[in-house]
C-alpha positions, 0 to 999 in steps of 0.5 A, a space after each residue: 232581430 238578428 243580434 251578433 255575438 260580436 256586437 258591442 255593448 253600446 249598440 246592443 242597448 241602443 237597439 234593445 231600447 228602440 227595437 223592443 222597449 219602445 215597441 212594447 210601450 207602443 203595443 201597450 198603448 194600442 192594446 189599452 185603446 182596444 181594452 178601452 173600447 171593449 169596456 165601452 161596449 160592455 159585451 159579456 162578463 168574460 170579455 170584461 174580466 179579460 179586459 180588467 186582467 189585460 189592463 193590469 198586465 199592460 200597466 205592469 209591463 209599462 212599469 217594467 219597461 219604464 224601469 229598464 229605460 230609466 235604470 238599466 239603459 243609463 247604467 249600460 251606457 255608463 259602463 260602456 263609457 267606462 270601458 272605452 275610457 280605460 276606467 278601473 274601478 279599483 281606483 274608485 274612492 271609498 270601499 265600493 264603486 258608486 256605480 253599484 255594479 252588482 246591484 244592477 245585475 241583481 236588479 236585472 236578475 229580478 226583472 227577468 223573474 218578473 218578466 217570466 211571471 208577466 209572460 206567463 200571466 199574459 198567456 193564461 189570460 187569453 180566452 179561447 175563441 169559441 166559434 159559437 160565440 160572437 166576439 166583437 172585432 175589438 176583442 180580436 184586436 186586443 187578443 192580437 196585441 196581447 199576443 204580440 206583447 207576449 212574443 216581443 217580451 219573450 224575444 227581449 227576454 231571450 236577447 237580454 239573457 243570451 247577449 246583454 247580461 254576458 256583455 254587461 259581465 264581460 264589460 264589468 270584468 274589463 273595468 274591474 267592477 266588483 262591489 266590495 
């Protein structure tokens, strides 16, 4: 996807949500179906180990994306709305803003460390296809879906690092969002 440096925060998070978060969830659902079919075939020990690892990674990825959808997307929407309204967090009552802006950036950094770990593990879990070994078609389909998940996660990571985080920081500065 082509993302512009001038794209506002709200359209950016909406595009990430639909084009990446939803897509990854869909890819995970398909991969899990292939893994289940492969489990039912009980072909070889090597493929059954692969299926176990894939299922574990798929669950972690789902949790990762669910967390983004439940916490990051609403936060980005709220900070964008505050910026549009001309909100000034210096006027928030109490010693710190209830939006906990710094916490959201810390969680995003933590989620990126998790994402790098997940991507690395997805790369490591792929078994080589040996020409002399007969693998069922569903195994190849699962491998292809895991590769698609890896590629999509890698793109997502890049966009969040180069576009989303700088835009969040920029919006936070505009509304004087600093946790005290």
